[in-house]
C-alpha positions, 0 to 999 in steps of 0.5 A, spaced: 183 108 814 187 114 811 182 119 812 180 117 819 187 117 820 188 125 818 182 126 821 184 124 828 190 128 826 186 134 824 182 134 831 189 133 835 192 139 831 185 143 832 186 145 839 193 149 839 191 152 832 185 155 835 187 157 841 194 160 837 188 164 832 185 166 839 191 169 842 193 172 835 186 175 834 186 179 840 193 181 839 190 184 832 185 187 835 189 191 840 193 193 835 188 196 830 185 200 836 192 203 836 193 204 829 186 208 829 188 212 835 194 214 831 190 215 825 186 220 829 192 224 833 195 225 826 188 227 823 189 233 828 196 234 826 194 234 819 187 237 818 187 239 811 190 232 808 185 226 806 184 219 810 189 215 805 194 221 806 194 220 813 194 213 813 200 213 809 204 218 814 202 213 819 205 207 815 211 211 814 213 212 822 217 206 826 211 204 831 214 198 834 216 200 840 210 204 842 206 199 840 209 193 844 208 198 849 201 199 847 200 191 847 203 190 854 200 195 858 193 192 856 195 185 857 189 185 862 184 184 856 188 178 854 188 175 860 181 176 861 179 172 855 183 166 857 180 166 864 173 166 861 173 164 854 180 159 853 181 156 860 174 154 862 174 150 855 181 146 856 179 144 863 173 142 861 175 137 856 180 134 860 176 133 865 173 129 860 178 125 859 180 124 867 174 120 868 177 115 865 183 115 870 184 114 877 186 120 881 193 119 884 195 124 890 201 127 889 206 130 894 209 136 893 218 134 894 222 141 895 225 139 889 220 140 885 220 147 886 227 149 886 229 144 880 225 149 875 229 154 878 236 151 876 233 149 870 232 156 867 239 157 871 242 152 867 240 154 860 240 162 860 247 163 864 250 160 858 247 164 853 249 171 858 256 168 857 256 168 850 252 175 850 246 174 849 242 180 853 235 180 856 231 186 857 229 188 865 221 189 864 220 194 870 214 198 869 207 200 871 203 194 867 209 189 870 205 185 874 200 184 868 206 181 864 208 177 871 200 174 871 199 173 864 206 169 863 208 166 870 201 163 872 195 165 867 200 162 860 203 155 863 196 154 866 194 154 858 199 151 856 199 145 860 192 143 860 193 145 852 198 140 851 200 135 857 193 135 858 189 134 851 194 134 845 198 128 849 192 124 851 189 125 844 197 123 840 196 117 845 190 114 842 194 114 835 201 113 837 205 109 842 206 113 849 214 115 846 212 117 840 206 121 843 211 125 848 215 126 843 210 129 838 207 133 843 214 136 846 215 138 839 208 141 837 209 145 844 216 148 842 212 150 835 208 153 838 213 158 841 217 164 838 224 164 836 230 160 835 232 160 843 225 159 845 224 153 841 230 150 843 227 152 850 221 149 849 224 143 847 228 142 853 222 144 857 217 140 854 221 134 855 220 135 862 214 137 864 211 131 859 216 126 863 213 129 870 205 129 867 207 122 865 210 120 872 205 123 876 199 123 872 197 130 875 197 136 871 198 140 877 205 138 877 207 141 871 203 147 871 208 148 878 213 146 874 213 151 868 209 157 872 216 157 877 220 156 870 217 163 867 217 166 874 225 165 874 225 168 866 221 174 868 224 176 875 231 173 875 234 172 869 235 179 866 239 181 873 244 175 872 247 179 866 249 185 872 252 179 876 261 178 877 262 172 872 265 166 877 259 169 881 255 166 876 259 160 875 258 158 882 251 159 881 251 155 875 254 149 878 250 149 884 245 148 879 247 143 876 248 139 882 241 141 884 238 138 878 242 132 877 239 130 884 233 132 881 233 127 876 236 122 880 231 122 885 225 122 879 229 116 875 228 112 881 221 113 882 220 111 875 224 104 876 
């Protein structure tokens, strides 16, 4: 029985692990190509040195900034791999589960569009007041970043976590426990502590929305608007006069309260 249980847990965890490994491999390949280009350039500058000496010279350089810029400028390859390989697999797996469910038609209330914006504001404005600074990214490949993090990323993560992982967790645990574990896995999937805390809060909202509407499009929309707000709006708030951000924070809080009040009434 224990062996069967752990086997089911592994079959749940294997999905985010494989997706994470896939993303890592793409970045690793791009990093390898970048470093190889640095080695080739160094060979031209020091033709008399051996390959090992050239590699040592490259390793002594601080290439973190140009490496990040190189990866971001080639993010289109990450998008293509996700679109061609990863996303179709996730959608196919999700649709296998949807055969067992009724297709619920959902209307998109206007609050469902504004709620993710104000959620993002309510989380990040206090961090700005505490001195956290956000980098304003506006380069020739910025549209690739917007497409990757604002559109493709949310679609993949929603099919992965709310679509597949949550469904499989419900086969093992009561619904509330499955929702909690799914949210924790979603948070762990992200990076530093700020992102993990943000993902915990966001994941809680997303799993509640999906559980209520039983439609993957709802959390995809919410998640996408949150990410786009983080990219296109939040970095510019740090240059706004504090009393104005206080006013934005208060108005956002009221809107978010009304949003959750309406959602609670629908669930009751």
